[in-house]
N, C-alpha and C positions, 0 to 999 in steps of 0.2 A: 398701503399695500394695493398693488394693481390687481384688479379682478382677473381671473383666468381668461375671460372672454376679451378683455382689453389688452392682454399681454402682447399679442401679435401687433395690434395698432401701436403700442408704445415702441416695440422693437423696430417696426417700420419707420416710425417718427425719428427714433435715435439714429437709424442708418441713414436716412435722409439728411439729418442735421450734419453728418459727417461731411457733406457736400456743400455745406454753408446754410446758415439759418434762412437766408433770402431764398435760396434754391428750394429748400424744404418747403417754405411757405408757398412758393409758386406751384410746386407739385401738388401740395394739399389743396390749393385753391382750384387747380385744374381738375383734380379728382372730384371735388365737391360740385364745381359749377358745370363741368362738361359731362361728367359721368354720374352725377348725383350719388357720389360715394363718399361717405364720411370715414374718417380714419378708424373709428370704432367698429365699422362694418366691413373692413377689408377682408377679415378671415371668413366672413360669410359670403363673400363675392369675390373669391380669388381670381376668377377668369376675367371679370371686369377690370380688377386691379392690375393684372398683368397686361391686358390690352391697353389700359391707360398708360402704364409705364413704357410700352412699346411706342405709343403715340408721342410720347414726350421725349423719350431718349433714342428712339430708332433702334439701330443695330447694337447700341451700347446698353440697351435694357438689360441684357443678361448679366452685366457687371453689377448693376444695382440689385437685381433679383439675387444674384449669388451672395452678395453682402448681407442682404436680409436674411436669407436662408442660413447663412453661417451663424448669425446672431440667434435666430430661433433654435438651431441645433444646439448651440452652447447653452442657451437658456433651459432647454430640456434634457441636457446631458447626453445628446446623441452624437454618434459619429457622423459627420457630414460627408456624404459621398457624392455630392454634386447633384442631388435631387433638385427638381425645380420646385418652385414655391407651391404650386398646386399639389404635387405629390407629397411634399413634406407636410403640409396641413392634413392631407388625408391619412398619412402615416400616424400622425398625432391625434387623429380624430377631432381636428379643430376646424376643418372646412367642409 
């Protein structure tokens, strides 16, 4: 069972894996080595996470962010209305 604190990290990992395991590992490496952000700390530092995604994916960051948000909304049985990652975590009191 995944602890509540680590659910967001797992959902981020699962979403990134949809773009390929190598790509996921590159993103996670970049997060950790450039932004000093580990996967299990993403929900505590959502602004840094989104900044890192934008640095990696540029204008396509919102596509990855939306995919992650859709997974989070599904996990918590929410209707996803296009909220951004930071707003969604605040709504769930996770960030």
